[in-house]
N, C-alpha and C positions, 0 to 999 in steps of 0.2 A: 766387741772385737774378739775374734778367735785367733789367738796367737800361740805359737810354740814358745813356751817359757820354762824357766827353772822354778822349782818350789821356793816360795818365799817364807822366811820367818820374820815376824815383826812384833813390836811391842804393842800393848793394848792401846796406847795413845796414837798409833799409826805414824809416828814421827821418825822412826828408824826401821830399816828393813835390811836383812842380809840373805844372801844366797851363795851358792857355789857354782862357778863356771867349771865345766868338765870338757877336757880336750887334750890335745897332744902334749901340752905343757903341764898336765895334771889337773888337780882340783884346786881352784883358786877362789879364795873367799872375797866376795864383793859386798859392798856396803852402800846403802842409800840413806841419806839423812835430809830431813826437811827442817829448816830453821827459819823462824819468823824474822822478817826484816822490820826493823823499827824505822818508820818513816812518817813522822807526824803530819807531813803535808799530804799524805795519801790516806784516803778514807778506808779503802778496802784493805783487808789483811793480805799481805804478800809473804810467801814462803820461798826461800831459796832451796833448790834441790842440789845437794852435793852427792857425787857418785864416784866410785872408783874401787880399786883393790883395797882391801883392809890390811894395813900394816900392823900386825900384832905387836911387834917389837916397839913401835912408836905409839901404838894405841890410837891410830887415826886413819882416815881415808887418804890414800895416795891417788890423786886424780891425774898424775902425769905419767905414771908407769904404763908401758905398753905390754900387755899380757900376751897378745897374739895367740890366743887359745883356739882360733878358728871357729868361734861361735858368736861373733859380734852381733849378728841379727837376733839370735836367741837372747843374748845379754840385754840388748836394747829393748826387745819385747818385754823382758822381765822388768826393766825400769818403767816402761809404760804401764805395766800391770800395777806396779807400786803407786804410780801417780793416780791411776784409777781408784785404787783402794783408799788412798789418802784423800782424794777429792770426794769420794762417796762419804767419808767420815766428816770432812770439812767442806761442804758444798759451796760456801760463799767466799772462798779464798782464791787467790791467784797464785800460780806456781811459776817462779822465774828459774830458768835454766840456761846455761851457756856452756859451750865446750871449753875445756881448760887450755886449749891451744886453737889457733885458727884452723888447722886441719880437722880437728874434732868438731868444731862448730860447722864447718863445711859438710862433714859427714852427716851430722845430725840434720842439717838443712836438707840434704839430699834424701835422707830417710823420711823426713816429714813430707817432702814433696811426693815421694813414691806412694805414700799412704794417705795423702791429703784428704781425698773424698771420704775415706773411712774415718779418719781422725775428726773431721769437722762435724760428724754426727755426734761426737762425744764432747769435744773441746772446741773452744774458740782460741785459735793460735794467733799470737801477735809477734811481729818482728821489730827489732829496734833499728831505726834509721840513724839515731844519735842517742845520746844519753837521755834526752828529754822528749824525743819524738818517736812515736810508734805507729805502726799501721798493721791492719790485718794481713796475715801471711798469705802470699800468693805463690803459686807454683813457680812462676818465672824468677822468684827470688833465689832459687837454687842454682840458676844458670850463671 
């Protein structure tokens, strides 16, 4: 994939990444964290992707803040790049991600749909129908 992205800094274990969004609201630190989900009933390793602005005062990711730095596509492309780097390092894992709000989940779904043909050359995308039922992502799911 040839994406317009920000430069990523990451730890040697590829579990955490940071970058800076640049726009009218200034320079905003963003953070991506991959955390292993412990689920004994599942044989494959699954990692949850957490993403958001990094709150230095609290020392954690804030995934509810709205930065509105007018660079959403570039930010999302940078997150995709982090996922690619992570899965290159850990090729036999699954990555779970969900928007922190319904509107963010809808936005991510629309972006996946927009780039679905390109994405499926790299990833297999699944969508949750319920807590225990999943199906391969289809473009019509974004409607």
